[in-house]
N, C-alpha and C positions, 0 to 999 in steps of 0.2 A: 694722452697717456692711457694705456689699457688698464682697466680695473680688474686685476686678476682675481681678487677676493670675491667680488660680486659675481664674476663669471663662474667661479668654483661653487659658490653658493647656489646659483641657479641650476648647475649640473647636478649637485647633490639632491636638490629638491625634485628634479625630474626623475632621477634614479629612484628616489623614495616612492614617487607616485607610481612608477612602473612596477616596483616590487609589491606595493599594496594591491595594484590591479591584478598582478600575477597570483597573489594569495587568494583573491576573490575567485579567479578563474579555476584554480586547482587547489583542492584541499590536500593536506599532508598525506591522507590515506589513498590518494589517487582518484577520488571522486570529484568530477567537475560539475560545473553549474548545470550543464545539460543533464537530463535525468538518466537516460539509458546510455551509458558509456559503451556498453557492448550488447546491443539488441541481438537476439538469436531467433530471427523470424522463421528460419527453416529448421530450427531444432526440433527433433522428434524423439530423442532418447530420454531416458529417465534420469540421466546423470546431472549433477549440479554443475553449473558454470556461472561465473559472476555476471551480473547485469549492470550494477551501479558503480563498479570500480574496475580499473584496468588490471589485466593479468589473468592468471589461471588458478591461483591459489585461494587462500582464505584470508579473512580480515584480521584475525588475531588468534591467540591460542585457544580461545573458547569455541570459535566457529566450527572447526572440524569435530569437536567433542560434544556438540549440542545434543545429538541423538542419544549418546551415552548418558548425558547429564539428566535427561528426562525419561530414562528407561523405566523408572518406577511408576510412571503415569500411563494408564491404559489409553490406547489410541491407535489409529490406523494410518499413520503418516509414513511415507517412504523416506529413505535417506535424503533424496533430493528435496523433499518437502521441508525437512528440518533446516537444511542449509539455506534455502531460499527465504523461508519465513524469518530466520534470524537476520539475513542480509536486508530484507525489506524493512524490518523493525529498526535496524541500525541506521538506515538512511532515511527514515521517515522524516518529512519536513513539517509535519503537523499532526493533528489528531488521527488516530488509527482505529479502525472498526473491525470487529470480528463477528461474523454471523454463524453461530453454531460452535459449541466448545466441548460438550459432554464433560469428560473428566478434567479437561483443561490442559491437555498436552500442547496443543498449538498455542494456547493462551500464554503458557509459560515461555515457549520459544520466542514468540513475538515480544513479550515483555523483556526477555533477556536482551534481545537486540536493541530495544528502545533504551534500556539501562546502559548498555555499553556504547551506544552511538553518540553522535554529536548534535542530534536534533532535540526538539522539545516535545516529542510526541507523548501522548497519553492514550492508553488503550481502553476502548469501550467494547465490552464483550457481551453478546446476547445469546441466551440459550432458552429454548422453549420449555424443556423438561426440568422442573425444579428439583428433581431427585438428585441431580448431579451437582447442585450448587455447593453443598458441604465439601465434596471432593475437590472441586476447583479451588475453593477458598483455602482448603488445607494445603494443596500443592503450591499455590502461590505464596502462602505464608512460609512454607518450609524452604522455598527458594528466595525468600525475602523480597518478594515482588508485589505484594498485595497493594501497596500504596500507588503502584503505577497502573492499576487496572480498576475500572468501574464495572462491576458485574450486574447485569440486568437480566430479568426473567420475563418471558412472555413471547408473543408472536413477533417475530423479527421485523416484518414489514410494517406492522402497526407502530412498533417502538421507533424504528428508523424515521418514519414520517413525523414523529413527535419530537425528535431531537433537533435542537437549534444549533446545528454544527455542520461544517463542511469538512469532509474527510480527505486526507492526503493519501492514505493507504488503507485498502479494504481486503479482507480475506473472507470469502463466502464458502461456507461448508455446512449449511443448515439443511433445510428440507430439500431433498434431491429430486422430488417430483417436478414435472414440468410446471404445474401451476404454482408450486412453492417458489421455484427459482424465478419465474415470471413476476411474482409478487415482490420478491426481494429486489429485483432489478428495477421495477417500477418505483419502489420506495427510494432507491438510490439516485434516481434521475434528479439532477440539479443539486446533488449533495456530494459530488466528487470534485475535488479541486482540479484546476487546469494542470496538466502533466501528472495527475494523480495516478497511483498504481492500484490495480484491482486484480486479485488472484481468485480464480474459481477452482475449487478442489473437485476431483473426480470428473473433470471434463472429458478425460480420456478413458474412463471406466467402460469395460465391455457392456455393462448393463444399460448404457445409453443406446446401444444398438437394438436391444429388445424392447425398449420403451419403459422398463421398470425405473430407470433414471431418466430425467428430462433435462439434465444440466446442459449438455452440448446443444440440444435443440433450442432451448430457451436463450442461451447466450448468443448463438448464431443468429437468431431472429431479432434480438434486441440490442446487440452490441453497437449498431450504428446510432441508436437513440441516445446512448451514453457517450458516443464519440470515441469508441475504444478501438485500438489497434493491437493486434497480437504481437507479443514480444518473446514467445518461446515456451517450451515445456520444461518443467523441472520436477521430477518425481511425478506425482499425480496432479500437479498444479499447471493450469494454463494461465500465463501471465499476460496482462494487457496494460496498456497505457492510455489514459484519456487525452486525446490530442485535439479533437474537434467533434462537433455534432453534424455529421453529413446531412442527415434528414432535416435538420433545422434550417439549412441553407435553402431548402426548397419549401419550407413552411414558415412564413413570417411570424406566426403566433408562437411557434416553438422557438424560433430564433430569439424573439423578445424575452421569453422565459430564460433562455440560456444566458443572454446578456445581463439580465437582472441578477443571475447567480454569479457570473464571472466578475461583474463590476457593480457590487451592491451599493456603492456610493454614487454611481452615475458620473457622467462627465463633469458635472458641476460640484460633485462632492456632497450633494444633498442626500437626505435619507431615502432609502428605497427598500421596500419589503422583499426579503429573500424568498424565493419560490421553492 
């Protein structure tokens, strides 16, 4: 005799497992487990386009209005910068780092994305010039975002080296000199999570050609050390994903440092000092 009830029970259980697996693969907003749903490697225009969700539009009603919402804050962000920073904050999977904030325009945009997103990101923002701290604090407070941000003052490379954290999303817009960007990149080595997102502002600025800015030169020289791959231009932002450390493969010592960062517990789950 066929047990119809037990067969139906097994079918319902299988259906439930498939549904749960599908929910894990694709979130309701269209963002899947893989980080870059729409990489734009050949993109060279200033316009915004989604990277972390499918489609051509915006995430919600706030997304297209972000630039207007922070219009009272001084800053030099392009329209594409605002939209990409909000999207990056929205999809942040962990701690977020900002290097350089001045009056806090980009800080507020990132924090808005974190607030509206589904992740558990918290923003750490570093600025060298303490004259801007009251302004940043005031703007964050007026947007009710102060609790989502830790404001730090001082030399960014020194501070980053002292932070006991691995960052999922990073926005670099601090010292634009070659030496300054090199110092920030060096401090970030071993502190960006696998599949982490890093955005360099003013990478495309014409002053990179004259040498007054050293953003592009520094990034191009050191991107392999961080294992970065280019994912497109959005406003003045060059967007990269940390995928692997190419130079580490040819350097056993560097490879060991990267493994210590990516797998801090080791194969046996024992303690290992993060580098």
